[in-house]
N, C-alpha and C positions, 0 to 999 in steps of 0.2 A: 126563689124570689129574694131570700135573704142575701144570697151571693150577688145577685144583680143589684140589690139596694146598696150593699157595701161597696161594690165596684163603682157604682155611679157616684156615691158620696166621695170616695177617694179621688175620682176624676175631677169632681167639682172643686175639691180642696186644692188639688194640684193646679188646676186652671186658675183658681183665685190667687194662689201664690204667684203664679206666672204674671197675671195681669197686674196685681198690686205692685209687685217689685218693678215692673216695667213702667207703670204710670207714675210711680212715686220716686223714681230714680234711686231706689234702694239698692245698695251694693249687695248682691247675693253672694254668699260664700259657696265654696265647692260643696260643703256639707248640706246646705239648704238646697242647692241645685239638685243633688242626688236624691234628696227627700222629695223635691217637686217632681222630678221625672219618675220617681218611684210611684207617686200618687197618680201620675198621668199615664205614661206609656207602660210601665211595668204592671200597674194595677189592671189595666185593660187586658193585657196579654195573659196575666196570671188568672184573672177572672174567667177569661174565655177558655183557657186550658183546664182550669178547675171544673168548669161547667161540664166539659166533656168527660172528665174523670168521674164526676158525681153520677152522670148518666150510665157509666160503664161499670162502676163497682161501688160497694158500700164499705170497702176497706179504707179506713181513715188514714192509715199510713201511706197507702198508695196515692190517695187524693192529695195529701200534704206534699208528697214528692212532685206530683204534677204541678201543683201550685208553685212550689219553689222553682221548678224548671221554668215555668212561665214568667215568674218574677225576674229571675236572672236573665232570661232571654230578652225581656222587655228593656232592662237596663243596658244590656249589651247592644241591642238594636239602636236605642236612642243615642248612646255614646258613639257608636259607629257612624250614625247619621251626623253627629256633631263633627266628626272627622271629615266626612265627605262635604259638609257645608263650607269647609275652609280649604281642604287639600284635595278634594275629589276631582277626578277627571271628568270633564263635561262629556267626553266621548263615551265613558263607561257608565255614568249616572244619568245622562240625558238632561242634566241641569247644570247651570253655571255655579261654581262654588262662590256664593255671594254673601255668606253670613256676616263677614266683617263689614261690607258695604251697607248691609241692611241693619247693622247694629245689634245683631243677635248675640246675646250674652250666653254663649254655650259653654260647655265644660272647658275647652281649651282656653277661652278668654278669661274665665273666672280663675282657673288655675294660674294663668300668667299674671293676672292682677294680684293674686295673693303672693306671688314669688318675685315680682318685678322690683327693680330699683325705683327710687323716686322719679328718676328721669324717664324710665320706661313706663311707669304708671301714668306720668304726664302725657306721654305719647299715646297711650290707650285712651286717656280722657279726651285728648284732642280729636282722635278718630271718632269716638262715640258721641261727642258733642257737636260734630259737624254734620248738618243735615244731609248733604250729598258729598261724601268724602271723595276726593280725587285719588288717582292711582298712587301718588306719593304718600298720602296718609295711610292708605291700605297697605302699601309696602312697608311703611314704618311699623304698623301694627303687626304684620307678619314677622318682621324682624324681632319684635318683642316676644312673640310666641316662640320663635326659634331660640332666642337667648335664654328663655326661662324653661325650655324643655317641655313646653305644653303639648306639642304633637306626640312626643314619646310617652309622656304621662297618659294622655288620652288613649293612645293605642294600647298601652298596658292595661288600662281600666277596661276597655272593650274586650280584650283577650281574657282578662280575669273573669268577667261576668259571663262571657261565652263559655269558658271552661267550667264555671260553676253550673251553668245550665246543663251542659253535657254530663257532668258528674251526677246531677240529680236524675236525669233521664236514664243514665246507665244503672242507677241503683234500683230501678223498677224491673224486677225479674220476669214479669209476665209479658214483656214486649218481644216481638219477633226480632232476633239479632240483626237480620238484614235490614229491617226498618230503622233500627237504631244506627246502623252503619250508614245508611242513606241520609238520615237526618244529620248525622255528624258531618258528612260530606257537604251538605247544603249549608249548615251553619259555619263551617270553616271557610267556605267560598264566599258567603254573603258578609260575614263578619270576619274579614281577613286581616284584622289589626296586627 
């Protein structure tokens, strides 16, 4: 119950940060964004994985490794989702990449805002302050993301967190090697940053 309580608290904190920054037009930093998704997506996956580990063993070191695996996997998953929301193929994901049109301030946008020139920051501000941006505003926003290297940065972050998750799960010796191999195949396919 303690684990569920802590996970629920983290989820509420992350959701609060998300809602507050959205409603108050607070410029979120990359650091705050990673903290927010840590409390939301990563906390949920880490708590779920840890719950399974707690039921399977009383070895605190093994439980900690599973939790660390879940945490890193949660961050990798959310960052990869941020990529798909802007650059994903509708044919592959089943949804249109519409995060810019919907004014979602995800990792690529926040990174771009932190690294943009004044003119590029103004282009992002125009995009995000226009209720229903047209294709030219969205294209201008994509150009800013391109110039700042936001896609490359976001892909690197997704890969870093995916690889950390895999390193954590590889460190647990009690797992069937074939299961680890299959899990690695799945994570490399799903989080293909």
